HTML snippet that shows the backbone in 3Dmol.js (N, CA, C, O; Angstrom):
<script src="https://3Dmol.org/build/3Dmol-min.js"></script>
<div id="view" style="width:600px;height:400px;position:relative"></div>
<script>
const pdb = `
ATOM      1  N   UNK A   1      15.994  59.397 -24.069  1.00  0.00           N
ATOM      2  CA  UNK A   1      14.641  58.894 -24.215  1.00  0.00           C
ATOM      3  C   UNK A   1      13.958  58.736 -22.867  1.00  0.00           C
ATOM      4  O   UNK A   1      12.744  58.910 -22.757  1.00  0.00           O
ATOM      5  N   UNK A   2      14.746  58.403 -21.827  1.00  0.00           N
ATOM      6  CA  UNK A   2      14.162  58.235 -20.498  1.00  0.00           C
ATOM      7  C   UNK A   2      13.588  59.548 -19.977  1.00  0.00           C
ATOM      8  O   UNK A   2      12.540  59.546 -19.331  1.00  0.00           O
ATOM      9  N   UNK A   3      14.253  60.664 -20.245  1.00  0.00           N
ATOM     10  CA  UNK A   3      13.757  61.963 -19.788  1.00  0.00           C
ATOM     11  C   UNK A   3      12.428  62.306 -20.443  1.00  0.00           C
ATOM     12  O   UNK A   3      11.546  62.872 -19.797  1.00  0.00           O
ATOM     13  N   UNK A   4      12.277  61.971 -21.710  1.00  0.00           N
ATOM     14  CA  UNK A   4      11.029  62.231 -22.405  1.00  0.00           C
ATOM     15  C   UNK A   4       9.900  61.411 -21.790  1.00  0.00           C
ATOM     16  O   UNK A   4       8.779  61.899 -21.648  1.00  0.00           O
ATOM     17  N   UNK A   5      10.193  60.177 -21.428  1.00  0.00           N
ATOM     18  CA  UNK A   5       9.195  59.331 -20.804  1.00  0.00           C
ATOM     19  C   UNK A   5       8.773  59.898 -19.444  1.00  0.00           C
ATOM     20  O   UNK A   5       7.587  59.902 -19.115  1.00  0.00           O
ATOM     21  N   UNK A   6       9.730  60.370 -18.666  1.00  0.00           N
ATOM     22  CA  UNK A   6       9.416  60.984 -17.363  1.00  0.00           C
ATOM     23  C   UNK A   6       8.585  62.251 -17.544  1.00  0.00           C
ATOM     24  O   UNK A   6       7.669  62.513 -16.764  1.00  0.00           O
ATOM     25  N   UNK A   7       8.901  63.033 -18.569  1.00  0.00           N
ATOM     26  CA  UNK A   7       8.157  64.259 -18.839  1.00  0.00           C
ATOM     27  C   UNK A   7       6.716  63.940 -19.212  1.00  0.00           C
ATOM     28  O   UNK A   7       5.789  64.597 -18.739  1.00  0.00           O
ATOM     29  N   UNK A   8       6.527  62.943 -20.051  1.00  0.00           N
ATOM     30  CA  UNK A   8       5.169  62.549 -20.439  1.00  0.00           C
ATOM     31  C   UNK A   8       4.392  61.990 -19.254  1.00  0.00           C
ATOM     32  O   UNK A   8       3.194  62.244 -19.125  1.00  0.00           O
ATOM     33  N   UNK A   9       5.051  61.243 -18.401  1.00  0.00           N
ATOM     34  CA  UNK A   9       4.400  60.713 -17.207  1.00  0.00           C
ATOM     35  C   UNK A   9       3.947  61.850 -16.293  1.00  0.00           C
ATOM     36  O   UNK A   9       2.844  61.812 -15.749  1.00  0.00           O
ATOM     37  N   UNK A  10       4.790  62.847 -16.128  1.00  0.00           N
ATOM     38  CA  UNK A  10       4.425  63.994 -15.294  1.00  0.00           C
ATOM     39  C   UNK A  10       3.272  64.773 -15.906  1.00  0.00           C
ATOM     40  O   UNK A  10       2.386  65.236 -15.188  1.00  0.00           O
ATOM     41  N   UNK A  11       3.276  64.920 -17.215  1.00  0.00           N
ATOM     42  CA  UNK A  11       2.190  65.648 -17.890  1.00  0.00           C
ATOM     43  C   UNK A  11       0.860  64.924 -17.741  1.00  0.00           C
ATOM     44  O   UNK A  11      -0.170  65.557 -17.512  1.00  0.00           O
ATOM     45  N   UNK A  12       0.878  63.616 -17.870  1.00  0.00           N
ATOM     46  CA  UNK A  12      -0.358  62.840 -17.702  1.00  0.00           C
ATOM     47  C   UNK A  12      -0.873  62.995 -16.278  1.00  0.00           C
ATOM     48  O   UNK A  12      -2.070  63.190 -16.070  1.00  0.00           O
ATOM     49  N   UNK A  13       0.016  62.910 -15.302  1.00  0.00           N
ATOM     50  CA  UNK A  13      -0.373  63.063 -13.905  1.00  0.00           C
ATOM     51  C   UNK A  13      -0.961  64.446 -13.648  1.00  0.00           C
ATOM     52  O   UNK A  13      -1.981  64.571 -12.971  1.00  0.00           O
ATOM     53  N   UNK A  14      -0.330  65.475 -14.180  1.00  0.00           N
ATOM     54  CA  UNK A  14      -0.840  66.833 -14.003  1.00  0.00           C
ATOM     55  C   UNK A  14      -2.206  66.998 -14.650  1.00  0.00           C
ATOM     56  O   UNK A  14      -3.093  67.631 -14.077  1.00  0.00           O
ATOM     57  N   UNK A  15      -2.380  66.437 -15.833  1.00  0.00           N
ATOM     58  CA  UNK A  15      -3.669  66.530 -16.518  1.00  0.00           C
ATOM     59  C   UNK A  15      -4.789  65.855 -15.743  1.00  0.00           C
ATOM     60  O   UNK A  15      -5.887  66.398 -15.617  1.00  0.00           O
ATOM     61  N   UNK A  16      -4.503  64.674 -15.227  1.00  0.00           N
ATOM     62  CA  UNK A  16      -5.504  63.947 -14.436  1.00  0.00           C
ATOM     63  C   UNK A  16      -5.885  64.755 -13.201  1.00  0.00           C
ATOM     64  O   UNK A  16      -7.067  64.873 -12.880  1.00  0.00           O
ATOM     65  N   UNK A  17      -4.902  65.306 -12.511  1.00  0.00           N
ATOM     66  CA  UNK A  17      -5.176  66.053 -11.293  1.00  0.00           C
ATOM     67  C   UNK A  17      -5.917  67.368 -11.568  1.00  0.00           C
ATOM     68  O   UNK A  17      -6.740  67.790 -10.755  1.00  0.00           O
ATOM     69  N   UNK A  18      -5.637  68.009 -12.688  1.00  0.00           N
ATOM     70  CA  UNK A  18      -6.355  69.246 -13.032  1.00  0.00           C
ATOM     71  C   UNK A  18      -7.825  68.942 -13.297  1.00  0.00           C
ATOM     72  O   UNK A  18      -8.705  69.647 -12.804  1.00  0.00           O
ATOM     73  N   UNK A  19      -8.090  67.901 -14.069  1.00  0.00           N
ATOM     74  CA  UNK A  19      -9.485  67.541 -14.370  1.00  0.00           C
ATOM     75  C   UNK A  19     -10.224  67.146 -13.091  1.00  0.00           C
ATOM     76  O   UNK A  19     -11.351  67.584 -12.860  1.00  0.00           O
ATOM     77  N   UNK A  20      -9.592  66.327 -12.272  1.00  0.00           N
ATOM     78  CA  UNK A  20     -10.244  65.905 -11.035  1.00  0.00           C
ATOM     79  C   UNK A  20     -10.409  67.067 -10.055  1.00  0.00           C
ATOM     80  O   UNK A  20     -11.370  67.088  -9.286  1.00  0.00           O
ATOM     81  N   UNK A  21      -9.498  68.022 -10.072  1.00  0.00           N
ATOM     82  CA  UNK A  21      -9.645  69.210  -9.232  1.00  0.00           C
ATOM     83  C   UNK A  21     -10.865  70.030  -9.632  1.00  0.00           C
ATOM     84  O   UNK A  21     -11.583  70.541  -8.773  1.00  0.00           O
ATOM     85  N   UNK A  22     -11.099  70.157 -10.939  1.00  0.00           N
ATOM     86  CA  UNK A  22     -12.274  70.875 -11.420  1.00  0.00           C
ATOM     87  C   UNK A  22     -13.555  70.125 -11.070  1.00  0.00           C
ATOM     88  O   UNK A  22     -14.553  70.737 -10.689  1.00  0.00           O
ATOM     89  N   UNK A  23     -13.528  68.807 -11.199  1.00  0.00           N
ATOM     90  CA  UNK A  23     -14.697  67.988 -10.827  1.00  0.00           C
ATOM     91  C   UNK A  23     -14.972  68.121  -9.332  1.00  0.00           C
ATOM     92  O   UNK A  23     -16.122  68.285  -8.925  1.00  0.00           O
ATOM     93  N   UNK A  24     -13.937  68.052  -8.524  1.00  0.00           N
ATOM     94  CA  UNK A  24     -14.106  68.184  -7.075  1.00  0.00           C
ATOM     95  C   UNK A  24     -14.623  69.571  -6.716  1.00  0.00           C
ATOM     96  O   UNK A  24     -15.432  69.706  -5.799  1.00  0.00           O
ATOM     97  N   UNK A  25     -14.171  70.604  -7.423  1.00  0.00           N
ATOM     98  CA  UNK A  25     -14.679  71.958  -7.180  1.00  0.00           C
ATOM     99  C   UNK A  25     -16.156  72.066  -7.492  1.00  0.00           C
ATOM    100  O   UNK A  25     -16.903  72.727  -6.768  1.00  0.00           O
ATOM    101  N   UNK A  26     -16.583  71.418  -8.570  1.00  0.00           N
ATOM    102  CA  UNK A  26     -17.995  71.422  -8.926  1.00  0.00           C
ATOM    103  C   UNK A  26     -18.823  70.668  -7.891  1.00  0.00           C
ATOM    104  O   UNK A  26     -19.882  71.141  -7.479  1.00  0.00           O
ATOM    105  N   UNK A  27     -18.346  69.496  -7.469  1.00  0.00           N
ATOM    106  CA  UNK A  27     -19.080  68.712  -6.477  1.00  0.00           C
ATOM    107  C   UNK A  27     -19.094  69.402  -5.112  1.00  0.00           C
ATOM    108  O   UNK A  27     -20.051  69.246  -4.354  1.00  0.00           O
ATOM    109  N   UNK A  28     -18.059  70.150  -4.795  1.00  0.00           N
ATOM    110  CA  UNK A  28     -18.000  70.859  -3.513  1.00  0.00           C
ATOM    111  C   UNK A  28     -19.059  71.941  -3.410  1.00  0.00           C
ATOM    112  O   UNK A  28     -19.452  72.332  -2.311  1.00  0.00           O
ATOM    113  N   UNK A  29     -19.517  72.422  -4.550  1.00  0.00           N
ATOM    114  CA  UNK A  29     -20.549  73.450  -4.560  1.00  0.00           C
ATOM    115  C   UNK A  29     -21.837  72.932  -3.908  1.00  0.00           C
ATOM    116  O   UNK A  29     -22.598  73.714  -3.339  1.00  0.00           O
ATOM    117  N   UNK A  30     -22.080  71.637  -3.988  1.00  0.00           N
ATOM    118  CA  UNK A  30     -23.318  71.066  -3.473  1.00  0.00           C
ATOM    119  C   UNK A  30     -23.251  70.699  -1.993  1.00  0.00           C
ATOM    120  O   UNK A  30     -24.265  70.330  -1.400  1.00  0.00           O
ATOM    121  N   UNK A  31     -22.089  70.796  -1.405  1.00  0.00           N
ATOM    122  CA  UNK A  31     -21.931  70.467   0.013  1.00  0.00           C
ATOM    123  C   UNK A  31     -22.438  71.661   0.845  1.00  0.00           C
ATOM    124  O   UNK A  31     -22.344  72.810   0.415  1.00  0.00           O
ATOM    125  N   UNK A  32     -22.960  71.380   2.005  1.00  0.00           N
ATOM    126  CA  UNK A  32     -23.554  72.423   2.815  1.00  0.00           C
ATOM    127  C   UNK A  32     -22.547  73.329   3.506  1.00  0.00           C
ATOM    128  O   UNK A  32     -22.738  74.545   3.550  1.00  0.00           O
ATOM    129  N   UNK A  33     -21.493  72.761   4.038  1.00  0.00           N
ATOM    130  CA  UNK A  33     -20.518  73.537   4.803  1.00  0.00           C
ATOM    131  C   UNK A  33     -19.145  73.430   4.155  1.00  0.00           C
ATOM    132  O   UNK A  33     -18.853  72.492   3.413  1.00  0.00           O
ATOM    133  N   UNK A  34     -18.311  74.420   4.457  1.00  0.00           N
ATOM    134  CA  UNK A  34     -16.959  74.435   3.886  1.00  0.00           C
ATOM    135  C   UNK A  34     -16.142  73.243   4.361  1.00  0.00           C
ATOM    136  O   UNK A  34     -15.318  72.722   3.609  1.00  0.00           O
ATOM    137  N   UNK A  35     -16.356  72.807   5.588  1.00  0.00           N
ATOM    138  CA  UNK A  35     -15.605  71.670   6.114  1.00  0.00           C
ATOM    139  C   UNK A  35     -15.947  70.387   5.362  1.00  0.00           C
ATOM    140  O   UNK A  35     -15.069  69.557   5.126  1.00  0.00           O
ATOM    141  N   UNK A  36     -17.204  70.218   4.987  1.00  0.00           N
ATOM    142  CA  UNK A  36     -17.598  69.059   4.200  1.00  0.00           C
ATOM    143  C   UNK A  36     -16.979  69.117   2.804  1.00  0.00           C
ATOM    144  O   UNK A  36     -16.552  68.098   2.261  1.00  0.00           O
ATOM    145  N   UNK A  37     -16.937  70.306   2.237  1.00  0.00           N
ATOM    146  CA  UNK A  37     -16.320  70.480   0.921  1.00  0.00           C
ATOM    147  C   UNK A  37     -14.839  70.141   0.962  1.00  0.00           C
ATOM    148  O   UNK A  37     -14.319  69.496   0.051  1.00  0.00           O
ATOM    149  N   UNK A  38     -14.171  70.569   2.003  1.00  0.00           N
ATOM    150  CA  UNK A  38     -12.753  70.261   2.164  1.00  0.00           C
ATOM    151  C   UNK A  38     -12.543  68.761   2.330  1.00  0.00           C
ATOM    152  O   UNK A  38     -11.612  68.197   1.754  1.00  0.00           O
ATOM    153  N   UNK A  39     -13.388  68.121   3.103  1.00  0.00           N
ATOM    154  CA  UNK A  39     -13.303  66.674   3.289  1.00  0.00           C
ATOM    155  C   UNK A  39     -13.514  65.921   1.988  1.00  0.00           C
ATOM    156  O   UNK A  39     -12.812  64.951   1.702  1.00  0.00           O
ATOM    157  N   UNK A  40     -14.486  66.369   1.197  1.00  0.00           N
ATOM    158  CA  UNK A  40     -14.728  65.749  -0.105  1.00  0.00           C
ATOM    159  C   UNK A  40     -13.526  65.929  -1.024  1.00  0.00           C
ATOM    160  O   UNK A  40     -13.130  64.997  -1.724  1.00  0.00           O
ATOM    161  N   UNK A  41     -12.952  67.117  -1.023  1.00  0.00           N
ATOM    162  CA  UNK A  41     -11.792  67.389  -1.870  1.00  0.00           C
ATOM    163  C   UNK A  41     -10.602  66.525  -1.471  1.00  0.00           C
ATOM    164  O   UNK A  41      -9.890  66.014  -2.336  1.00  0.00           O
ATOM    165  N   UNK A  42     -10.384  66.360  -0.191  1.00  0.00           N
ATOM    166  CA  UNK A  42      -9.269  65.518   0.274  1.00  0.00           C
ATOM    167  C   UNK A  42      -9.516  64.056  -0.085  1.00  0.00           C
ATOM    168  O   UNK A  42      -8.594  63.352  -0.495  1.00  0.00           O
ATOM    169  N   UNK A  43     -10.748  63.601   0.068  1.00  0.00           N
ATOM    170  CA  UNK A  43     -11.094  62.224  -0.304  1.00  0.00           C
ATOM    171  C   UNK A  43     -10.850  61.975  -1.791  1.00  0.00           C
ATOM    172  O   UNK A  43     -10.266  60.958  -2.165  1.00  0.00           O
ATOM    173  N   UNK A  44     -11.295  62.897  -2.632  1.00  0.00           N
ATOM    174  CA  UNK A  44     -11.085  62.754  -4.076  1.00  0.00           C
ATOM    175  C   UNK A  44      -9.601  62.832  -4.409  1.00  0.00           C
ATOM    176  O   UNK A  44      -9.133  62.128  -5.305  1.00  0.00           O
ATOM    177  N   UNK A  45      -8.849  63.681  -3.699  1.00  0.00           N
ATOM    178  CA  UNK A  45      -7.406  63.772  -3.913  1.00  0.00           C
ATOM    179  C   UNK A  45      -6.710  62.460  -3.592  1.00  0.00           C
ATOM    180  O   UNK A  45      -5.834  62.024  -4.339  1.00  0.00           O
ATOM    181  N   UNK A  46      -7.082  61.837  -2.507  1.00  0.00           N
ATOM    182  CA  UNK A  46      -6.464  60.565  -2.119  1.00  0.00           C
ATOM    183  C   UNK A  46      -6.797  59.472  -3.139  1.00  0.00           C
ATOM    184  O   UNK A  46      -5.918  58.712  -3.543  1.00  0.00           O
ATOM    185  N   UNK A  47      -8.044  59.394  -3.549  1.00  0.00           N
ATOM    186  CA  UNK A  47      -8.440  58.399  -4.545  1.00  0.00           C
ATOM    187  C   UNK A  47      -7.728  58.647  -5.868  1.00  0.00           C
ATOM    188  O   UNK A  47      -7.239  57.708  -6.496  1.00  0.00           O
ATOM    189  N   UNK A  48      -7.666  59.900  -6.292  1.00  0.00           N
ATOM    190  CA  UNK A  48      -6.975  60.251  -7.530  1.00  0.00           C
ATOM    191  C   UNK A  48      -5.487  59.935  -7.440  1.00  0.00           C
ATOM    192  O   UNK A  48      -4.895  59.445  -8.402  1.00  0.00           O
ATOM    193  N   UNK A  49      -4.888  60.212  -6.297  1.00  0.00           N
ATOM    194  CA  UNK A  49      -3.463  59.936  -6.119  1.00  0.00           C
ATOM    195  C   UNK A  49      -3.145  58.461  -6.227  1.00  0.00           C
ATOM    196  O   UNK A  49      -2.196  58.076  -6.910  1.00  0.00           O
ATOM    197  N   UNK A  50      -3.928  57.633  -5.559  1.00  0.00           N
ATOM    198  CA  UNK A  50      -3.693  56.194  -5.633  1.00  0.00           C
ATOM    199  C   UNK A  50      -3.966  55.657  -7.035  1.00  0.00           C
ATOM    200  O   UNK A  50      -3.232  54.797  -7.521  1.00  0.00           O
ATOM    201  N   UNK A  51      -5.013  56.155  -7.687  1.00  0.00           N
ATOM    202  CA  UNK A  51      -5.304  55.707  -9.052  1.00  0.00           C
ATOM    203  C   UNK A  51      -4.184  56.118 -10.008  1.00  0.00           C
ATOM    204  O   UNK A  51      -3.790  55.339 -10.876  1.00  0.00           O
ATOM    205  N   UNK A  52      -3.678  57.327  -9.851  1.00  0.00           N
ATOM    206  CA  UNK A  52      -2.585  57.793 -10.705  1.00  0.00           C
ATOM    207  C   UNK A  52      -1.320  56.982 -10.457  1.00  0.00           C
ATOM    208  O   UNK A  52      -0.616  56.628 -11.403  1.00  0.00           O
ATOM    209  N   UNK A  53      -1.029  56.686  -9.203  1.00  0.00           N
ATOM    210  CA  UNK A  53       0.136  55.859  -8.895  1.00  0.00           C
ATOM    211  C   UNK A  53       0.005  54.476  -9.521  1.00  0.00           C
ATOM    212  O   UNK A  53       0.985  53.925 -10.022  1.00  0.00           O
ATOM    213  N   UNK A  54      -1.191  53.918  -9.494  1.00  0.00           N
ATOM    214  CA  UNK A  54      -1.416  52.598 -10.062  1.00  0.00           C
ATOM    215  C   UNK A  54      -1.283  52.621 -11.588  1.00  0.00           C
ATOM    216  O   UNK A  54      -0.670  51.730 -12.175  1.00  0.00           O
ATOM    217  N   UNK A  55      -1.858  53.636 -12.223  1.00  0.00           N
ATOM    218  CA  UNK A  55      -1.836  53.723 -13.680  1.00  0.00           C
ATOM    219  C   UNK A  55      -0.427  54.002 -14.198  1.00  0.00           C
ATOM    220  O   UNK A  55       0.019  53.376 -15.160  1.00  0.00           O
ATOM    221  N   UNK A  56       0.265  54.931 -13.567  1.00  0.00           N
ATOM    222  CA  UNK A  56       1.578  55.353 -14.070  1.00  0.00           C
ATOM    223  C   UNK A  56       2.744  54.583 -13.470  1.00  0.00           C
ATOM    224  O   UNK A  56       3.895  54.809 -13.843  1.00  0.00           O
ATOM    225  N   UNK A  57       2.458  53.685 -12.551  1.00  0.00           N
ATOM    226  CA  UNK A  57       3.500  52.856 -11.913  1.00  0.00           C
ATOM    227  C   UNK A  57       4.564  53.690 -11.200  1.00  0.00           C
ATOM    228  O   UNK A  57       5.750  53.363 -11.239  1.00  0.00           O
ATOM    229  N   UNK A  58       4.134  54.756 -10.558  1.00  0.00           N
ATOM    230  CA  UNK A  58       5.038  55.596  -9.772  1.00  0.00           C
ATOM    231  C   UNK A  58       4.620  55.484  -8.314  1.00  0.00           C
ATOM    232  O   UNK A  58       3.437  55.334  -8.008  1.00  0.00           O
ATOM    233  N   UNK A  59       5.590  55.558  -7.423  1.00  0.00           N
ATOM    234  CA  UNK A  59       5.310  55.415  -6.000  1.00  0.00           C
ATOM    235  C   UNK A  59       5.878  56.594  -5.234  1.00  0.00           C
ATOM    236  O   UNK A  59       6.863  57.207  -5.645  1.00  0.00           O
ATOM    237  N   UNK A  60       5.249  56.895  -4.130  1.00  0.00           N
ATOM    238  CA  UNK A  60       5.782  57.876  -3.213  1.00  0.00           C
ATOM    239  C   UNK A  60       4.960  59.148  -3.149  1.00  0.00           C
ATOM    240  O   UNK A  60       4.515  59.671  -4.170  1.00  0.00           O
ATOM    241  N   UNK A  61       4.767  59.634  -1.946  1.00  0.00           N
ATOM    242  CA  UNK A  61       3.988  60.844  -1.720  1.00  0.00           C
ATOM    243  C   UNK A  61       4.696  62.064  -2.278  1.00  0.00           C
ATOM    244  O   UNK A  61       4.042  62.999  -2.739  1.00  0.00           O
ATOM    245  N   UNK A  62       6.024  62.071  -2.245  1.00  0.00           N
ATOM    246  CA  UNK A  62       6.767  63.217  -2.759  1.00  0.00           C
ATOM    247  C   UNK A  62       6.530  63.376  -4.258  1.00  0.00           C
ATOM    248  O   UNK A  62       6.276  64.484  -4.733  1.00  0.00           O
ATOM    249  N   UNK A  63       6.613  62.274  -5.006  1.00  0.00           N
ATOM    250  CA  UNK A  63       6.375  62.343  -6.448  1.00  0.00           C
ATOM    251  C   UNK A  63       4.934  62.734  -6.730  1.00  0.00           C
ATOM    252  O   UNK A  63       4.659  63.546  -7.613  1.00  0.00           O
ATOM    253  N   UNK A  64       4.025  62.150  -5.973  1.00  0.00           N
ATOM    254  CA  UNK A  64       2.613  62.371  -6.200  1.00  0.00           C
ATOM    255  C   UNK A  64       2.226  63.827  -5.942  1.00  0.00           C
ATOM    256  O   UNK A  64       1.509  64.420  -6.748  1.00  0.00           O
ATOM    257  N   UNK A  65       2.683  64.409  -4.843  1.00  0.00           N
ATOM    258  CA  UNK A  65       2.320  65.787  -4.528  1.00  0.00           C
ATOM    259  C   UNK A  65       2.990  66.785  -5.475  1.00  0.00           C
ATOM    260  O   UNK A  65       2.401  67.816  -5.800  1.00  0.00           O
ATOM    261  N   UNK A  66       4.204  66.491  -5.914  1.00  0.00           N
ATOM    262  CA  UNK A  66       4.875  67.431  -6.807  1.00  0.00           C
ATOM    263  C   UNK A  66       4.398  67.306  -8.252  1.00  0.00           C
ATOM    264  O   UNK A  66       4.586  68.230  -9.043  1.00  0.00           O
ATOM    265  N   UNK A  67       3.796  66.201  -8.600  1.00  0.00           N
ATOM    266  CA  UNK A  67       3.308  65.998  -9.966  1.00  0.00           C
ATOM    267  C   UNK A  67       1.791  65.961 -10.021  1.00  0.00           C
ATOM    268  O   UNK A  67       1.216  65.134 -10.728  1.00  0.00           O
ATOM    269  N   UNK A  68       1.151  66.828  -9.301  1.00  0.00           N
ATOM    270  CA  UNK A  68      -0.292  66.936  -9.426  1.00  0.00           C
ATOM    271  C   UNK A  68      -1.025  67.308  -8.157  1.00  0.00           C
ATOM    272  O   UNK A  68      -2.054  67.980  -8.229  1.00  0.00           O
ATOM    273  N   UNK A  69      -0.545  66.904  -7.008  1.00  0.00           N
ATOM    274  CA  UNK A  69      -1.279  67.144  -5.765  1.00  0.00           C
ATOM    275  C   UNK A  69      -1.464  68.615  -5.435  1.00  0.00           C
ATOM    276  O   UNK A  69      -2.558  69.041  -5.065  1.00  0.00           O
ATOM    277  N   UNK A  70      -0.408  69.383  -5.566  1.00  0.00           N
ATOM    278  CA  UNK A  70      -0.484  70.819  -5.260  1.00  0.00           C
ATOM    279  C   UNK A  70      -1.366  71.525  -6.280  1.00  0.00           C
ATOM    280  O   UNK A  70      -2.176  72.377  -5.918  1.00  0.00           O
ATOM    281  N   UNK A  71      -1.211  71.174  -7.547  1.00  0.00           N
ATOM    282  CA  UNK A  71      -2.037  71.773  -8.592  1.00  0.00           C
ATOM    283  C   UNK A  71      -3.506  71.400  -8.417  1.00  0.00           C
ATOM    284  O   UNK A  71      -4.392  72.214  -8.677  1.00  0.00           O
ATOM    285  N   UNK A  72      -3.762  70.176  -7.978  1.00  0.00           N
ATOM    286  CA  UNK A  72      -5.136  69.736  -7.704  1.00  0.00           C
ATOM    287  C   UNK A  72      -5.789  70.650  -6.670  1.00  0.00           C
ATOM    288  O   UNK A  72      -6.918  71.099  -6.866  1.00  0.00           O
ATOM    289  N   UNK A  73      -5.094  70.924  -5.583  1.00  0.00           N
ATOM    290  CA  UNK A  73      -5.638  71.761  -4.517  1.00  0.00           C
ATOM    291  C   UNK A  73      -5.935  73.165  -5.033  1.00  0.00           C
ATOM    292  O   UNK A  73      -6.969  73.746  -4.706  1.00  0.00           O
ATOM    293  N   UNK A  74      -5.028  73.704  -5.835  1.00  0.00           N
ATOM    294  CA  UNK A  74      -5.220  75.036  -6.381  1.00  0.00           C
ATOM    295  C   UNK A  74      -6.417  75.078  -7.329  1.00  0.00           C
ATOM    296  O   UNK A  74      -7.241  75.988  -7.244  1.00  0.00           O
ATOM    297  N   UNK A  75      -6.519  74.104  -8.227  1.00  0.00           N
ATOM    298  CA  UNK A  75      -7.634  74.056  -9.180  1.00  0.00           C
ATOM    299  C   UNK A  75      -8.940  73.818  -8.451  1.00  0.00           C
ATOM    300  O   UNK A  75      -9.960  74.414  -8.798  1.00  0.00           O
ATOM    301  N   UNK A  76      -8.925  72.961  -7.450  1.00  0.00           N
ATOM    302  CA  UNK A  76     -10.145  72.714  -6.680  1.00  0.00           C
ATOM    303  C   UNK A  76     -10.637  74.001  -6.024  1.00  0.00           C
ATOM    304  O   UNK A  76     -11.827  74.310  -6.085  1.00  0.00           O
ATOM    305  N   UNK A  77      -9.740  74.747  -5.405  1.00  0.00           N
ATOM    306  CA  UNK A  77     -10.127  75.975  -4.718  1.00  0.00           C
ATOM    307  C   UNK A  77     -10.686  77.005  -5.693  1.00  0.00           C
ATOM    308  O   UNK A  77     -11.713  77.623  -5.415  1.00  0.00           O
ATOM    309  N   UNK A  78     -10.030  77.194  -6.817  1.00  0.00           N
ATOM    310  CA  UNK A  78     -10.502  78.160  -7.817  1.00  0.00           C
ATOM    311  C   UNK A  78     -11.851  77.719  -8.383  1.00  0.00           C
ATOM    312  O   UNK A  78     -12.759  78.538  -8.521  1.00  0.00           O
ATOM    313  N   UNK A  79     -11.991  76.439  -8.710  1.00  0.00           N
ATOM    314  CA  UNK A  79     -13.258  75.941  -9.261  1.00  0.00           C
ATOM    315  C   UNK A  79     -14.383  76.035  -8.241  1.00  0.00           C
ATOM    316  O   UNK A  79     -15.508  76.394  -8.589  1.00  0.00           O
ATOM    317  N   UNK A  80     -14.091  75.717  -6.998  1.00  0.00           N
ATOM    318  CA  UNK A  80     -15.112  75.789  -5.961  1.00  0.00           C
ATOM    319  C   UNK A  80     -15.603  77.226  -5.783  1.00  0.00           C
ATOM    320  O   UNK A  80     -16.808  77.464  -5.704  1.00  0.00           O
ATOM    321  N   UNK A  81     -14.694  78.163  -5.720  1.00  0.00           N
ATOM    322  CA  UNK A  81     -15.079  79.574  -5.581  1.00  0.00           C
ATOM    323  C   UNK A  81     -15.878  80.019  -6.801  1.00  0.00           C
ATOM    324  O   UNK A  81     -16.885  80.713  -6.660  1.00  0.00           O
ATOM    325  N   UNK A  82     -15.444  79.630  -7.987  1.00  0.00           N
ATOM    326  CA  UNK A  82     -16.142  80.003  -9.212  1.00  0.00           C
ATOM    327  C   UNK A  82     -17.569  79.459  -9.226  1.00  0.00           C
ATOM    328  O   UNK A  82     -18.518  80.214  -9.438  1.00  0.00           O
ATOM    329  N   UNK A  83     -17.723  78.163  -9.003  1.00  0.00           N
ATOM    330  CA  UNK A  83     -19.043  77.556  -9.027  1.00  0.00           C
ATOM    331  C   UNK A  83     -19.919  78.027  -7.877  1.00  0.00           C
ATOM    332  O   UNK A  83     -21.128  78.180  -8.048  1.00  0.00           O
ATOM    333  N   UNK A  84     -19.330  78.260  -6.705  1.00  0.00           N
ATOM    334  CA  UNK A  84     -20.079  78.726  -5.544  1.00  0.00           C
ATOM    335  C   UNK A  84     -20.680  80.115  -5.811  1.00  0.00           C
ATOM    336  O   UNK A  84     -21.804  80.398  -5.396  1.00  0.00           O
ATOM    337  N   UNK A  85     -19.939  80.961  -6.492  1.00  0.00           N
ATOM    338  CA  UNK A  85     -20.415  82.310  -6.784  1.00  0.00           C
ATOM    339  C   UNK A  85     -21.417  82.354  -7.920  1.00  0.00           C
ATOM    340  O   UNK A  85     -22.109  83.356  -8.095  1.00  0.00           O
ATOM    341  N   UNK A  86     -21.505  81.289  -8.691  1.00  0.00           N
ATOM    342  CA  UNK A  86     -22.498  81.247  -9.780  1.00  0.00           C
ATOM    343  C   UNK A  86     -23.895  80.952  -9.266  1.00  0.00           C
ATOM    344  O   UNK A  86     -24.882  81.260  -9.934  1.00  0.00           O
ATOM    345  N   UNK A  87     -23.987  80.354  -8.076  1.00  0.00           N
ATOM    346  CA  UNK A  87     -25.298  79.957  -7.538  1.00  0.00           C
ATOM    347  C   UNK A  87     -26.041  81.149  -7.002  1.00  0.00           C
ATOM    348  O   UNK A  87     -27.161  81.008  -6.510  1.00  0.00           O
TER     349      UNK A  87
END
`;
const viewer = $3Dmol.createViewer("view");
viewer.addModel(pdb, "pdb");
viewer.setStyle({}, {cartoon: {color: "spectrum"}});
viewer.zoomTo();
viewer.render();
</script>
């Protein structure tokens, strides 16, 4: 039963990070320079990471990056490129 709980916790974390990555990609479209977009994405990643740690009661950068952080960066980049090219 403990493994199922860990799996569900990881899935929730991944889902939160995917949604926030898409939101950050959309918001990055409105930034003037790529460096500002990157800064916004990192800021949202840090806020999302701390909120996820608080909600799911998990600690540590290793857990956080492996359960959503890397996927967040990938989704943010794809969403940013997609939305940027639509303008």
